[in-house]
C-alpha positions in Angstrom: -10.1 -24.0 -26.8 -13.8 -24.4 -26.3 -16.2 -22.4 -25.1 -16.7 -25.0 -22.3 -13.0 -24.9 -21.9 -13.4 -21.8 -21.8 -16.4 -21.2 -19.4 -14.3 -24.2 -16.8 -11.0 -21.8 -17.2 -12.3 -19.0 -15.5 -14.1 -20.5 -12.6 -10.8 -21.8 -11.8 -9.3 -18.6 -11.2 -10.2 -16.7 -7.9 -12.6 -15.0 -7.3 -12.3 -10.8 -8.0 -13.4 -10.2 -4.7 -11.7 -12.6 -2.4 -8.6 -11.6 -2.9 -6.2 -8.2 -2.1 -5.5 -7.3 -5.7 -3.3 -3.9 -3.9 -0.4 -5.2 -3.0 1.2 -7.6 -5.8 0.8 -4.2 -7.3 2.1 -1.8 -4.5 5.9 -0.3 -4.8 8.1 -2.2 -2.1 10.2 1.3 -0.7 9.4 4.5 -1.4 10.6 7.0 -4.0 11.1 9.9 -4.9 9.5 11.5 -8.8 11.9 14.2 -10.5 11.9 15.8 -14.1 10.0 13.0 -14.8 11.8 9.5 -13.6 11.5 7.8 -10.0 14.9 9.1 -7.7 15.6 7.4 -4.3 14.8 10.3 -2.7 12.0 13.6 -3.0 14.4 16.9 -2.5 11.7 19.2 -0.5 13.4 22.1 -0.4 10.9 25.1 -0.6 8.6 22.8 -2.2 4.9 21.3 -0.8 5.3 17.4 -0.3 3.0 15.6 -1.8 2.9 11.9 -0.1 0.9 9.7 -2.5 -0.2 6.7 -1.1 0.5 3.3 -4.4 -2.4 0.7 -4.4 -1.2 0.5 -7.9 -0.6 4.5 -9.2 -0.4 5.7 -12.5 3.2 7.4 -13.2 1.1 10.4 -14.5 -0.4 11.5 -11.4 4.0 12.1 -9.8 4.1 13.6 -13.1 1.2 16.2 -12.1 2.1 16.5 -9.2 5.9 17.0 -10.2 4.9 20.4 -12.9 2.9 22.0 -10.5 5.7 22.1 -8.5 5.7 19.7 -5.4 8.2 17.7 -4.4 6.8 14.0 -4.4 7.1 11.2 -2.3 5.1 7.8 -3.4 4.5 4.7 -0.5 4.1 1.1 -0.1 0.2 0.9 0.4 0.9 -0.7 3.8 2.5 2.1 5.4 1.8 2.6 8.5 0.8 5.7 9.3 3.6 6.5 11.5 6.0 6.3 8.8 3.7 9.0 7.1 3.7 11.1 9.2 7.4 10.9 9.2 7.8 12.3 5.8 6.5 15.6 7.6 4.6 15.6 4.1 1.8 19.1 3.2 -0.6 16.3 1.8 -1.8 12.9 1.2 -3.1 11.3 -2.1 -3.9 8.6 -1.7 -3.9 6.5 -5.5 -6.2 4.6 -7.6 -5.8 0.6 -7.9 -7.0 -2.5 -8.6 -9.8 -5.0 -6.8 -12.2 -5.2 -3.4 -11.7 -1.8 -0.7 -13.3 -4.1 1.8 -10.5 -6.2 1.7 -8.3 -3.6 2.7 -8.6 -2.6 6.1 -5.1 -2.3 6.6 -5.7 0.7 3.8 -8.6 2.3 5.5 -6.5 1.8 9.5 -4.2 4.4 7.3 -7.3 7.1 6.4 -8.5 7.5 9.6 -5.7 7.8 11.3 -5.0 10.7 8.4 -8.1 12.1 9.3 -7.9 11.5 12.9 -4.6 13.2 12.9 -5.8 16.5 11.1 -8.4 16.4 14.5 -5.5 16.4 17.1 -3.9 20.3 16.8 -2.0 21.4 14.4 -2.6 22.7 10.4 -5.0 20.1 9.5 -3.7 17.4 6.7 -5.0 18.1 3.2 -5.6 15.0 1.5 -7.2 13.7 -2.0 -8.5 10.2 -3.5 -8.8 9.1 -6.7 -10.5 5.7 -7.5 -10.4 3.1 -5.2 -7.8 6.0 -3.1 -11.8 8.0 -3.2 -13.4 4.0 -2.2 -10.9 3.7 1.0 -11.3 7.1 2.1 -14.9 6.8 2.1 -15.2 3.7 4.5 -12.8 5.6 6.8 -15.7 8.6 6.7 -18.2 5.9 7.5 -19.2 4.6 4.0 -20.1 1.2 2.6 -18.6 -0.1 -0.9 -20.9 -2.3 -3.3 -20.1 -4.4 -6.7 -21.4 -2.7 -10.1 -23.5 -4.8 -11.7 -21.7 -3.5 -14.6 -18.6 -2.0 -14.1 -18.0 1.7 -15.3 -14.8 1.6 -18.0 -13.9 4.0 -20.6 -14.2 7.6 -21.3 -16.7 10.1 -22.4 -18.4 9.1 -18.5 -20.7 12.9 -17.4 -20.4 13.5 -14.6 -22.3 16.3 -12.3 -20.4 18.6 -10.5 -23.5 19.0 -7.5 -22.6 22.5 -6.2 -22.3 24.3 -9.8 -23.6 22.2 -12.2 -21.0 21.2 -13.9 -21.0 17.8 -16.1 -17.2 16.8 -16.6 -16.8 14.5 -19.1 -14.5 11.7 -17.2 -12.6 8.2 -17.8 -13.4 5.8 -15.7 -12.7 2.1 -14.7 -13.7 1.2 -11.8 -15.4 -2.0 -10.4 -17.1 -0.7 -7.4 -18.4 2.0 -5.9 -19.2 4.6 -3.1 -22.7 3.6 -0.8 -22.4 7.5 0.2 -25.9 7.3 3.1 -23.7 5.6 5.3 -21.1 8.6 5.4 -20.4 10.1 9.0 -22.6 14.5 9.3 -19.1 15.4 8.3 -19.1 14.5 5.4 -21.1 14.9 1.6 -21.9 13.9 -1.7 -19.6 16.6 -4.6 -20.0 14.4 -7.5 -23.0 12.0 -9.5 -22.2 9.8 -12.0 -25.0 11.4 -14.9 -25.1 7.8 -16.4 -26.0 5.7 -13.2 -26.7 8.4 -10.2 -23.7 6.4 -8.4 -21.4 9.1 -6.2 -18.5 10.1 -8.3 -17.1 12.6 -5.4 -16.9 13.2 -2.2 -15.7 15.6 0.5 -15.3 17.0 4.5 -17.4 19.6 5.4 -14.5 20.7 8.3 -11.1 18.6 7.3 -9.2 20.0 3.3 -10.3 16.5 2.3 -11.5 15.4 -1.4 -11.9 12.4 -3.6 -13.4 12.2 -6.9 -13.6 8.3 -8.5 -13.4 9.0 -11.9 -9.6 9.3 -13.3 -8.5 13.4 -13.4 -4.5 12.0 -13.9 -6.1 10.1 -17.6 -6.2 12.0 -21.0 -8.2 10.5 -23.2 -8.0 13.8 -24.9 -7.9 17.7 -23.0 -7.2 17.6 -19.3 -10.5 18.5 -18.1 -10.1 17.3 -14.9 -6.4 18.1 -13.6 -8.0 20.9 -12.2 -9.2 19.0 -9.4 -5.3 18.4 -8.6 -5.2 22.4 -8.2 -8.2 22.0 -5.6 -6.3 19.8 -3.5 -3.2 22.1 -4.2 -5.4 25.3 -2.9 -5.4 23.3 0.2 -1.6 21.6 0.2 -0.4 26.1 0.2 -2.6 27.3 2.5 
């Protein structure tokens, strides 16, 4: 294949920002996770139950949650709010996945519904987002998202946590980022990329809700960033 033919073939492919890539990679039906493998249904007796919305998740997210004593249920990306709440979750995690978050109105609507459910009496529902899940959550809080000129790929990306000043060395794989300036005043930026200043984490000021852009479930070396799961589970167990 000549360079010209290769370029022509690339130009004939669908635009990356013109297709929903989440639906094809999400699970078709809910399933549980136990003993390092999928099961038909999670056994929730005596364990905090975490529902993971699958936008293209990595199994290591489910492994980590199970290792930390959770009952885990993964559900399709298009799961409705009432279906998630019917599972009686103690917490909800919005997973990583591919593509442009601006095309995922159904996911943003779910995140917004979960936030609203947390403000209408009873115990607030803890939520966590990772990568695409972070972007979806940010959009539900009023933020915009934009395509990076150069995506963040691979390991060794320095991210600063603003409250402590601590720098985390992270694994990343995304082509879009959160535009934090438009977020509701009830949300705030918690982490920034030291490479280009883009938003790497947010939290809700009042509700038990947080998210990060980098991959806390990835382990390019030491499991430095699993700490964010501990923070999420602290909120779940309160």
